N, C-alpha and C positions, 0 to 999 in steps of 0.2 A: 510466706504466708500473707503478710498484711495485705496485700494487693490483691492475692486470691479471695480473701475474706469480704475487700469493697466490691469485686466481682461477682460474688454469689449473693451479696447482700443487694446489689444493685437488681441483679436478675431476680430476687424475691420480691423486690419491693415493687419491682414492676408488674410481675406475673402474677403476683399474689396482691394486687391494691386494695381490692375490697375487705380482705378479712384481715390487713395490715390497719386500714383506715377503722375498721369496726373495733379494733383490738386500742388505736390510739384514744379512740370517744371512751372506752371502758375506762382505761387508766387515767384520762384527765377526769372523765366525770366521778371516779372512786377519789382522787385526790382531792377535789373542790369537797365532796362531801364529807371528808376526813377534816379538813380544814374548818369546814362548816359545823361539825358536830364538836370539834375541838372548841370552837366560841361561844356555842350554846351550852357547852358544860361551864362556861364561866359566865354565863347568866346573860349571856347576849341574846336577842329575839332572833327567832327564825329568819325572818327575811333580814334583818338586819347584818346577821351571822352570814347568811349565804350571798350577800350583799360585799361583804368585807372580804370573804374568801376569795370572790370573783377579781374584785380589785386588787387582792397581794397576787395572784397568779397572772396576772395581767390581762385577763379574757379569755374565754374558753377559744375562740376563734384565733385569737393572737399566737396561742401556746399552741395550737395544732398548727398554724402555718411555722410557728419556730421550729417546731420537732420535724415537720415535712422539709425546710430548707437545711436541715443536717444531714437527712439521708444520703445512701449512697445511690445513685441514678436518678437523681433529682435534675438534671442536666438534659438527661435523656428524654425525661417524661416533659420537662417544657420543650425542647424541641418537636416533641411528636405533637404537645398541643398547637405549637406555630402552625406546622404541617397541616393539622385538621384545618386550623381557621385559616390556613392559605389555600387548603382545596376548596371550603366555603364560600369563601372571596371570588376565588376563580370561576367557580360554578355558578354565581350570579351575575359575573360580567363576560357570557360566553365569548363575544365578539371582538374583546381584547386579547381573550385566552386563545382562541383558535389562530386571530390575527399574531401574536407573538410567536406559536408553536410552530405554523405553518413557515412563516418567514425565516426565523433563525433554523429550522429543521431543515430546511432547503438549502442554507446557507453552510450547514454543517455536514450536511449529505454529500453536496458537491466537492467542498473540502476533502473529506475524507473518502470519497471515489478517487479523488486525483492522487490524494496521499497514497491511497494503495497502490497506484500504476507506479509513483516514483519510489517507493519503498522496494516493490517488486524488480524494479529495473537498475534502480541507480544505490539501493542500499542494502538490500536483503543479501548476503553471501552466496556465492553459488553453491548449487547442491555436488560438490566435491571435496575431498577431505582436502585441507589446507588450501584453498581456493586462491588466498592472496598470495601464493607463490605461483600461480599459472600466469603466465606472459604470453602474448600475441605477436609475433615476430612476421613483421611486413616490409616491403621496399616499397619507399614511395619515390615514384616519379613525378617529376613536375611536368604537368599540374595534377595527376591524380596517383593514386597509390595502387599496388598489387603484390598478387602473391609471389612466393618463390618458385622457381623452375626447378623441377626435379633435382638437377643435378646439385646445385647449389642448397636444395635443401639437405640432401645427404653429406654435403660437406659440412654444412649447419651440424649435424647429428654428429660427423667425426669430429669436429674441431673445435667446437664452443666449450669452454669450462666453466662457464658462469651457471650452466644450467645441469642439474643432475641429469635430466634426460629431454630430450625432444621429439615429439612426436608429429605426426600429421596426417592429412587427409586430403583428397579430390572427389569431385561428386559430377556424376551425371544420371541422363536419364537412361531407362533400360526397360526392354520387355522381357517378362518372366512368363515361362510355358511348362508344360510337364506337370502341373499339381492343378487342373481343372481349366478354367477360361484364361486365355491370354490376360495380362493385366500390364499397366505402365507402372514403374517403380523409381522412386528416387534410390538409386546405388552411390553408396560412398566405399570408396577406397582407403582403406587406412592403415598405417603403420602397425606393426605388430606389437608398438608397446604404446598405443594411443589409448585403449581401454584400461590397462592396467595403470599409466601414468593418474589418470581420472578415478582410478578407485572403484571400476565396475566389474563387477564379475556377473557371468552368465547365470540366468536363474535355471537354465537346462543344456546339457551338453559341456560343452567348454570353449575355451577363446582361443584365438591363434596363437601360434606356436612360433618363436623368433626363428626356426630354422624352414619354418615354412614363407616367411617374408625372403621370396628370390624371385627372378623372372623363370615361368616355367615351372613355378611350386604347385604344392597340390591345390586343386582349384575346390575352395571351402570357403563357405558363407555364413553369417551371423543373419537371425532375422529381429526385427524390433518386436516387441511385445504387443504393440497395437495392430501391426500387419499380421503378426501370428496368429492373434485371436480374430482378425476381421477375417483374412483370405484362406487362414489354413484352419477355422474353428477351433482356436486353443487346443489342438491335438497334441499331447505331449511326445506321441511316438515320430513326431516330424522328423527329430533329430536323425541323423545317419539316411535319410530321403533324398535324392536328386534331384534337380529342377535345371530348367536353360535357362540361362542370362544371354540374352541376345545370341540363342544359338548354342552356346558354348554350355556342356554338362557340368553343376555344380554339385557341391555334395554341402547338405544343412549339417552344420556342426554344434549350433547352439540358439538360444533363445535369450536376448538381453531382458534384464529387469524391466518393471513395468514404471519405475520409480526415473529411469535414466533418461536425462534432456540432452538431445546433442548441441556440443557450445557453439550453436550458430543459430542465431534468431531469424534466420530466413531458410534454413533447412532442418529438415528431420526425416533422416533417410528409414526408408523399411527395409534395405537390404545392405548387408555390411559385406565387403570382401578385402583381400590384401591389396595394397596398392602397387606391389611389383614394381620395386622400384631397383635400377640398374647401378650397383656401387661404382661404376666409373664417374668420377668427377673431375676428371679431363677437358679441356676446352673443344675437346671432338667430340664429348658427350651430347655438347649442346647441338649438333646434327641431327640426333637420333629423336628417336620417339621420346619425346618428353610431355610433363605434365606440370601446370601449374597447381602447386602445394599450399594449401593454408597449415602454416607452423605453429603450434602450441608448444612451449618448453615450461618446466617446472624448476626455477631459480634453487641455486644453493642456499643454505642458509646463511644469511648476512649479507648476501649478494643483493644491490638495489637494481631498480629497472634501470638506471643511468650507467651503471658499470656494466650492467649487460648490454645494453645498448652500445657502449663505445668498444666493447669488443665484438659484437656482430657487425658495426660499422668497419672498424679495421680488420677482421677476414675476410671479408667482401670486397673492400678497397682493395687487398692485395690480390685477391682472386680476379679482380676484373683487368689487372695490368696484365696478364696472361691470355686474354681475350683476342680475338682478331681487332681490328681497326675500327671496323665498323660497331661492334658492339661495344668494346671498350669506351669508345665518343660516346656513345648512348647510355649506357650504363653507371659512365663517370656522373650523371647529372643526379643519380638515384641516393637516397638517404634511407637507411635502415633504420627503422620505427620498432622498438619495443616497448610494449605499455599492457597493463594489466587488462587479462583477458576480460574482467567484468567492464572496464573501462572500453574495449574494442567492443563487446556486446552493445554495449548502452548507444554507441554511434550517434547517429544523428537525432535520436531521438531525446537525447538529453535536456539541450535548449527547449525546445516546444513543452515538455514536461514540466519544467521547471517556470516558463511563462505562464503555462495554466496553473499551475500552483499558487503563480503569483495573483493571477486573476482571480481565481475563485477565494481566494485569501481577501482581495477587495471586495469581493461580491459579501463575504461573510462579515466584515467590517461595515459595508452598508446597512445590512440587516440588524449589526447590532446597533447602530446609529439609529435606525427606523424604531426598534424596541426600545430604545433608551425614551426616545422622546415620546414614546406610548407613555412609556413609567412615568416620565417629569409631569406630563400633564394627567396621570391618574393620579399622582402624588398631590396637584393643587387640589383636584376635587376630592380628597382624602385629607386634608390638612386640617379640617375642623374634626375629623374622627380621632387623628393621631393627638390633637389637642386635649380633647375631652380624655385619652386613655393617660396622657401625661398628667392632666390634673388629678387623675382619680390615683396617682402614685407609680404610673407606670417611667421607669427611668429613660434617658437617653439613649444606652447601651440598649436596655429592653426593645425599643422601638427602632431603632438601627438594626438590631439581629431578626425583628419579624419581617421588614422589608427585604433583607440578604436572605432569608428562608424563602421568601415568595419567588424571589430571582434564583436561586437553586431548584426550588421544585418545577418554575420553569423550564430550566435547564435538563432537568431530568426528562422532563417532555421532550424537548427539542432532541435530546440526545437520543432517545428511544427512535425518534421519527427519522432523525437524522444515520441512524446505524441501518435503520431498515431500507432507507432509500440507497445506501452505500452498498448494502448487501443486494439488493436486487440490481444496481447496476451492475457491481462485477460480474456478476451470475452470469448476467445477461452478455456482457464481454465473453466471459469465458465459454460460453455455449456456442456464442457466434465463431471463436475461432477452433472449437470442435467441429462445428458442422463444415468449417473451410476446409479442415482437413480431411474430413470425409468425403466432401466435393472433388476436390483436386489438391493432389500433393507436390503440383510443381512448383519449380524453384521462382520462377517468376510470379506466379500466384500468391505464394507465401512470403514476397518481398511485397505486393502491394494489397494485401489483404488487411481492412479496416478492422479494429482502430490500432493496433500496435505492433502487427504481425502475430509471430509465435509467440509473443511476451504474453499476449492476452490470456493464453492459455495457464498461466501461472500467476495472474491476478487475481487475487481472492482477500478473503476477509480474516485477518488473524488475531492473534493475541495484540501485536502491536497496534495493529488497526482500530482494535476495540480500546484500547489506551487512548489513543490519539484521540477518541471520540469523547471520552471521558472527559480528556485534558482539555478539547475545544469546548464542551458544556461549561466546565468549571471557569475558563478564560472569558466566555461570553458571559457568565452571571456576573463576574465582577465588572466586566466592561459595561453593561446595561443595567446592572443592579445598585452599584455604588453611588453614582451619583443619585439619583432619585432617593435612595436611602439617606444619605446625607443632607440632600433638600428637604425631604418631606419630613424627616424623624427628628430633625435636630434643630426645630424653632423653639429656641429659650422663651419667646413673650408670648406664654400660652395666654394671655389676657387680651392680647390685640387679637390672638389666632380663634378665639373662642367668640369675641364681638363680631369679628369681619365673616367670620364662616355663618352667621345668620343672614347677613346682609349682601355677600359678593364672595364668588370664588373665582378669583384671576391670580396670577401667577406675579411672584415678586420678580425685583429687578435681579437677584441672583439666578433665580429659576430662568428668566428668560434667556440672561447671558450663556447658560449652559446648554438653552435647547437651540439658540441661535448658532452657538460654536459645533453642536453636534449636526446643525443641517448644512452649515458650510463645510463639514468634513465628508458629508455623506454626498454632498453636491460635488464638491471637487474630486471624489473618490469615482463617482459617477463619470465625470466627464475625462478621466484618464482612461476608463475602460470604454466608455465610447469612443475615444479617439484611436486606440487599439485594435477596436473591431473595425472602425471606417478603413485602418490601414490594411488590417488582413482581407476585406471585403474587396479593398480597391486593388491588392496584389492579386486575388482571386480572378476578377475581372478580366486583368491584363492577361493572365496565362489562359484564360477560354478567349482571348481575342488574340493571342500568339499567331502570325503569319508562318505558315510551315512550308510556304512556298507551292502547295497542290491542294487541289479541294480534296478534304478527306471525308467529304458528307457519301454516308451508306458504304463506306469501304471499311472492312474487314482485313486484319492479317493473323496468319497463324503458321506456328511451325510444325514440322513434321521431321522427327530424325529417324532415318533409316538406316537400320544396323543389322547385323548375323550374315548368314552366308547367302542368303537369299539377293541381296543388296549390295554385293562387294564389286560387281562390275560397273562400271561408268554406264554401261548401257541397261542395264536392268532398273539403275535409278532414273534413267533419263524416261524408259518408258513408264514405269510407275508415275512420274510427273506428267507426262501426258495424260495418262491414264485418269490422273487426280484432277486434271483441268477441264478435261473432256465430261 
């Protein structure tokens, strides 16, 4: 109750200040009049009685100030006074204000933009239930890594005990006809348990059934939400209709939800079918039609990645011993790798993003050093002003608080500008990714698409990014505001400051030392960044000068995938090639 009373009193004192000040004046005046009347009654002359009454109460202004000091909300009122004074000071010096705001705003904006990418790729949990239990299983051959062939994948599904379930997919590019203009689509063959393991249910229709996952099973497909909207115009009656995939009739059984993101940053299929895997896992199955499967498993509770990797390695080591000699000798060199799905998806983007984050942080520190130097120079020019305020009764704490309020006000403007820059940057990156998706959905195009592949569509400004912006603003306020506050407002020798203020405005030894230290820090960070930029430019030039053994000037390359009944024979494929070249 006491806390609530102080809170309501503070609000009343702040928002009803004129009425309260008027009441205070009436109370003080009434008290002085009463004391004066008492002294007049004792025979003291009127003027002398009033003088003695004012002396006893300590002066009207002093009484008013003492009452104000005891009110709830006085600290907020003083803070608001400091903010208004700061805004007046900044408006009188627009060159300093704009320089400081733009310098730090750009630094905060760049840091926030890169952090949004780092957070989206490396920190934010994947959009699947218990995503920390999802693991990616791959076979690492020296010197490269690869997927599992389909018989080995089926063996992993049947034999691994560290996983609740193992699901997988393989992908290709196919022709879709029978529903308008022919279109090239990314097709993914997934296991029946793939979507349920990720916690995904179709928004229309149904998913794949376990008994449908067999060679020669029902020809059924699912559509992605984006493809359903763009090609089928969001028609809900599409479920149950048939289309042709590479000449084979397929029945649409459902449409996936719009929030589903395929767990592969280089692939976003438009059409999903069943992988049609053979249950035969014997060595003889290696000579059949096999697929390279991407394997994703959900760990059992309490099982670590290391334990799962040991089991996977043991399983495939035993299997490789039953293979023919030429396969056994080759696969003996492989090492099975089990890593979290998020680590796998981050891939090679992790190091470049962290390097970029370190670089923009260095840029932010340089900006802080720049603004701190400006603040130091400004503190020297305001030394006489601070001395006058100190001589009039302002405490050292009051002067330091005023300087910090100025720094925090600047930081608020910096944060607003930096947040705006980050929002614009991430929006442009996300729209670039969406445009690239609409232009081409090929796997190679998505791998090469700038700036971050499919992850670019997931980068956006959210609450964590906003919190980082506010945190950066507070940190920068402390970095560039503390030193000027201590040096400019903590001058103990007011007499010398007042006397020297009328003669000259120069920095003292301590201030010069701090400014020189900031300059050394600024130059040092700039040299580091220049060296890194020089190394990157040199590497880029070396890539451009790489000799590939032939003249690639005015040379184009393309890939044409022939599929369907029309091009099943070698003669038909050869005829198409001859017509294409002509």
